[in-house]
N, C-alpha and C positions, 0 to 999 in steps of 0.2 A: 505494500500500499504506499502510495505517494506520502510523505511528511507535509503536514498542512501548514501554512502561512498564517500564523495565529498573530504577527503582528505586522500585516500586509498593511494596513492603513497607515501605519506610522513609516514603513520603507517608502509607500507611494509619495507620501508628504516630504520626506527627505530627497526622494530621486526629483520630484518637482521644483525642489529648492535648487539642487545642483546643476539640475538642466535648464534653470531659469525659462521655463516653458511659459509659465504665467504667474503671476503673482496670487492669483484666486479667482473664485467665481461666486463672489458674495452677491447675492440676489441685489438687483439694481444696480449693480457698479460694474462697469465696462471691462472684462478681462484685460489685464497687461499681456500680450502675447510676443513671442519672439517669432521674427519672419522665418519663413521655412520655404523651401524650393517646391513649387509645385509636383514636380516629379516623385520627388521623395514622399511627398504628402500623399500622391496617389498610390503608391507602394505599401504605405503605412496604412492607409484606410483598406488598402485588399488584404493586407494581413490581419488585421483589426477584425473584419467582417467576418472572415475564416475563423478565428480564436473565439469569437463572441457566438457565433452561430447555436452552439448547444444551450446557452443561458436562454437566450432568447425563444426557441422553439419548444426547450422543456417549461418555460414559464407559461407560455401561451397553452401548451398541452394540458398542464397541471390545472389552469383556470377552467379550461373547457371539460375537463374530467369531472372536477369537482363541483360544479355549478349545479348540483341538484341536490334537493331536500332531504332525500333518504337515497339508500343504495337499490341500485338497478343492475340489471346485466351490461348496460352502456356506461356506467359512473357511479361516483359514490362521493358523499361528504370527505372532507379531510379525515383521516384516522379511522375510516372506515374500507372494508373490502367491497369489491366489485366482482363478480365472479360470472363467468360465461359457462351456460348449462348445455351448449350443443354446437357442434362443428358448423362451419359456414360450410354452404353447396355454390351451385355453378349461379344461382340469383344473388350471391352476396359481392357486392361492388364498392364497399366502403374503403378496404384496405388492400393492397395488392400484395400477391405473394402469400395468401392466407396459408393458415395452417390447421390439419385436420387429422391432427395425431396426439394433441394435448389440450385441456381443457383450462383457460386462464383465469387465475385470480389476481388481480391488482389493487393497489391503493397506494395514496399517498399520506406522507407523515411529516408533518411540521415538528421539528425539535426546539424550537423557539422558547417555549414556554415551559415544557420537560420532557422527560424519556418518555416513549411508547412502547409497550412489552409486547412484541409479536408472539402469538402462541401458535404452536403446530401441533397436530394429534398424530397419533402413530397410523403411519399408513400401510402396515401391515407387509412391508417389503414393497410397495408399488413405487416406481420410479418417480420422484418430482425432484424439483429445483426451484428457489426462491431467490431471484437476484435482486440484491439492494444497490440502487444506482443513484448517484449523487447529481447535482445541477449541472455537472459537467460531461453527464453521461457516461462517467466510469463506475465500474462495479467495485464497490468498496467491501462488500462482502456477498458471501453465498451460503445458502442455508439448504439443505437437501441430501440426496442419497451420497453423493460426492463427497461432501464436507461434513456433515453431521449426523448421515444416516437417515434412516426412515422411521426412528421412533420418536414420541413424542418429546418436545422442549419449548423453553420460554427463552426469547432473546430480546432484550433490551436495546432499542436504537436510540442513541443518544446524540447530542449536538456535540460540535468540536469542544466547545468550553465547559462542558457538564463533568462534574469530578465527584457527585455525590454517592451514596452507598446503593447497592441494588439489594433487592430479597436474595435469599439462599436461594441456588437453584438457577438463577436466571445470568446468562450470558451476553455481556456487554458487545454490541455493534456500534462503533463511533462513525457517525457520518460526517465527512469533512465540510458538508455544507447544511444550510439550514432545513433544505428540502430534501427528504428521500422517496424514491421511488420504488416500490416494492411490486416484482412481475413475478409470479409464480406461474409454474407450468406442471401440469400432473398428467401423465401417461394416461392413455384411454384407447380402448381397443375398440372403438365404433359405438355406435347407439346403443346396444346391449349392454355397454359398460358405463353407461351414462349415470346410473343410478348409485354405483359403487363409488365415483369420483363425487358425485354432489354429497357425498357424507361427509366425504374430508373437506371439501371447501364449506360446509356448512359449519364445522368446527373452527376455523381458521379464526383468530380475535386479535384486535389491537385494543389494548388496555393502558390509559394514562398510567404513568408509575402511581399518582397521587391515589389512583383508584384500584390498586392491585390489593388483593385478599377482599375486596367488596364484591357485591352482586353487581357487577357494571353492564349496564346497557346502553349502547351509543345512540345519541339522539337521533329521533325519525324525522324531525321538522326542522331542519337546518336551512337558516337565511341564505338567501342565494343573492350574490351580488349581481344587480341588473346591469351592471356595465359590461359585463362578461358578453364577449361576441360567440354567439353560438350558431349565427348563422354562415360563417366563413370559416373553413377548415384554418388548424393552427398556422399550416404552413402556407397557406396563401395569403392570410393576414401577415406574415413575416414578408413575403415576397411584395407586397403593396407598400411597405414602409420607405421611405428617403433615409438616405445615410443618416443624417443629423437625428431622426427619430430613432432608426435603428441603433445607433450607437449610445443615445441617451438613455435606451431601454437597456443595454445591458451594462453600461455604467451604473445604473440604479441596482441591477440585479445584483452586481459583484460585490455590494456593500455585505451582504447577509451570506453570500455564496461566491467567498474571496479563491484567488486562484491558488496553485501550488508554487512553491519554493522554485521549483523548475522553471516556471514561467516569468522569473524575473527579466531576463534580457527582452522579451517582447512587451513587456509591461513597462520598461524603460523607453523603446521606441515610440509605444503608443502615447506616451506623453508628450512627445513631440509636436504631436496634432491635439492635444489637450483631453487625452482619454485616460480617465483614471476611475476609480470606484467612486461612485457619489456624485460624478461632475453632472453641472447642469449644462448638458452638450449643448442643448438648444442654444442657449445663451452665448456659449464660448463660440458656437459655429457662427451664429449670426455677425460676429465681429471680426469674422476673417475676411480678406481680400477675395473678390469675384474669383480670382485665379485657382486660390487655394480651396475656395469652396467647389469650383467645378472639378478638381482634380479630385478631392475627397469624394465626391460623388461617383466620378468614374471609374475610383479603386473599387469602391462598395458594389457597383453594377457589374464591373468585370470578374469581381469573386462571386456574386451569386449567378453569373453564367457558367463559372467555370467549376464550382462545387457537383451539381448535377452531371456534367459533362466529363468528369473525372472518371475512370472504371479502377478502383482499387485490387489489389492483390495481383497474384500472378496466374497463367494458364498451365495445367498439367493434363494433358491429354485431351485437351478442349476443355476442361472444368475451370471454371472461375474460383479460384481458392485465395478469399481472403483472412490474411492472418492479423491478429493484434486488436481484435474488436473488445471493447470495454476496458481495456487497459492502454491508453493511447500515449502515456507520456508526452512530448513536445511534438507529436505527430497530427498536428492541427487541421490540416488536410483529411487526412483519413477520419478522423473523428467526424469532420463536419459533413464529409459524402455518407458517412454511415449514418447518421443521424439524419441527413435530407432523406436517404432511401430507406430507412427503417429505423425509428426511434425505438430505443430499448434493446440493444444488442446484448449478447451473452459474451463472457469471456469464452476464449478457445476450449478451456478446461471442461467447460459446461457441455457446450453445445457448437458445433460446427457446420456450416451449412455452404458446402459447393453448389456452384450452380453450372447449367449448360445452355448455350443458346446455338452452339454451331457443331458441327463436326469436327474430326480431326483435320480436314480439309478447308476447315473455314466455311463452309457452306451452312445456312440455315436450317436449323431443323425444321420440317416441314411435314405435314399431316399428309402430304401425298404419296409422301415415301413409307417404308416399313423399316423398323430399327430392332436391334438386338442389343440388349445391355447384358454382357458376361461377366459374371462374377467368378472367377476361380477361386476355389475354397480359400486361400490365403489371402486372398484379395477381398473376401466380403468386409462390408464395412466394419472395422474393429471398433467396437464399443463395449464400454460396462453398462450402458443403460440399453437404449433400443436406436434402431434406425428406420428411415421410412425415405420413400422416392416419391415427389409429387410433381403431377402434370399441371403446366399455366398455358393458356391460349396467349395469342399475340397481346393481349392488353394487360397478361401477367395475373390473369385471374383463373379460377377453377374452370376447367373446360367440361361443359354440359356432354354427357354420354348415356348411351343406352343402360349403363348398368349403374351408373350414378357412382363410379369409384373414382376418386380424385388422388389417391395415393396408395403405396403398398409398400411392405418392408417386415420387418421380423415380427411385428406383432399383428400381422395381417390375419384376418379370418375369414374365409378359410385360409390356411398357413401356405407360403409359397412352397411349389414343388423344387425339391433339391435332385440334381442328378445324381447318379450312381456315384461320381467322383468327389461328391461335396459341393460342387459349384451351383451357381443358380444363374439361369437364364429369364431376363426379363423382357416381353415382348411389347414393343411399344409402336403401336398403329392404330389406326381409325376403326377396322374391323378386328372381331376376334380370330385369333389365330387358329381356332379350331371350333367346332361345333358344340363343345362343352364350354366353352369360354373361360378358358384356362385362370386358375386364381393368380398366374404370373402375368397377365395381361393388363397393362396400362392404359387405358383408353386414350388416343390422341384425340385434338378438336375434330369437329367436321369438316373444317377446311382452313387454311392459313398456316402461319407458321406458329410454333410452340416453344416452350422452355421447360427444363426439368431441375429441381431443387432437391438435393439429398441434405437430409437431416440427420446428424449424427449425434445423439444425446450421450454425454459423459464418454466422449471419444476417449479412446487409448493413446497411449503415448506417441506413438508412429504417425498419429495424427497430427498433434499437437507439434512434434519436434519436425514436422514437413516431411518426412520420409514416405508417408503413404499418399497416394493418388487413386481417385477411382479410374475403372479402365475407359478408354476410348468407347464410343458407342459406334456401333456397327451397322452399316445400311444393307438390308438384304431384299431381294428380288421377292 
């Protein structure tokens, strides 16, 4: 875990003084600003946009998720769980690359007032994981099969400055930022298994430390902030901002969700154009020369265009392998790209998701063709949990098909058929490869291109150390 910068505000003030960037941003007083070359300002704005992306998208997402008076499948008040009860199907279009092998339970925790104790039940050996992410989208702790086992447990989520005493049997999980996001995933073998998972989800609890030991019931009629925008998706809200609005946003959010020690170099650079925790950036920006304003806006727009256009990871046998999610260090572009594409990414140790768009020759996968994905016995996805392979259409959504099958894998029911030598063949095509409709058939869309995603839960070391890769897909006649 990265060391947290407890005295960041003091450091920022010292850096501001040494750099002589400005004397202050007192309301009603025009800031004293140091002249800066527009070209340098543009580059700094570009880097700052990439750096601040997780704070803005996380804050907007948290607001939208928690703007409900009581818990539902689509959101819950702060300090309460929201649990998905069913898998998405081909009619689901809210989120790209949906998942149909785990049921989710998520919650936002505010550590500003006091710690919250997360209580998980005994899952009786069922695989699960609960990642805890800070506002920079780094996973600061993980609870579940890999780390804490499948027995019952109690875990206190504490703020960075909290130093009190916890009840006996409660393990502390310290959040580097005020806000923590819990994302829980529970293995589920289809609709026949739903009720078994529901019993687990219904036992999840978040209890304020002050209420521990009492018969605590979370409030059911929580006031909702009427200013929260629920009509526009968080990402689209972000993309609609101009540079000073965006920068002002993450300057304010940085106060209670400060950066890490390793971020000191970029913090010092950002001070050259007035960016620091708590800055009134709208006021600062208003006092800049027009050419510097234009440069900052250009750097901002350039970064927002670059983030979605960046393809992270490396290709192996045609598969896109993205390493390092959830523990980004100072790779700010990787962090922004992953947050843009799919907020809430896990550590590689918890889950790893290779994706395939093209064959080994670089040709797009097409439902006009037939393919076989052959796993030799020693290449079958190496996991301690389970694995699955999901099919997506050209919009990266589940593809409608006659048997309503959107994925298959080690938990498939009926089980995958294994060859005599222990290998597995998965048939990827529009129509069934035989009259019986083999369990190894993953239906392709009715037309157009498609993509595949492998999900490896609790992958073995050969995945994490980059020595394993999925085999190349083979086109057949």
